[in-house]
C-alpha angles and dihedrals in degrees: 000000000000130000124220122186118207120182114205127180096179117083093204091053090047091053091050092050091050090053091050093049092047093049090052093045091240114157114229143169123219114209126182108213092189092073117077114212117219127184117261090240092056092047090050091052090051092048091049091050090050091052091048090050092050091047092048093240098111112118109231118219125212104228090207092059109023096152093059091049095052099042 
């Protein structure tokens, strides 16, 4: 099996390529490099921090003295 990478910025061209590959029974994978995939755990931590910030319960840290703030 061989791998070919094709980078396409045009949605119409991408749709045409997909039709060609399907008509020729060529297996393919479409990957969108613009989206960054984060783990569900990380996203949950970010959402929780956002909720804490909105509720006013987020603990601010002084970047000049982090060790004092976390002890």
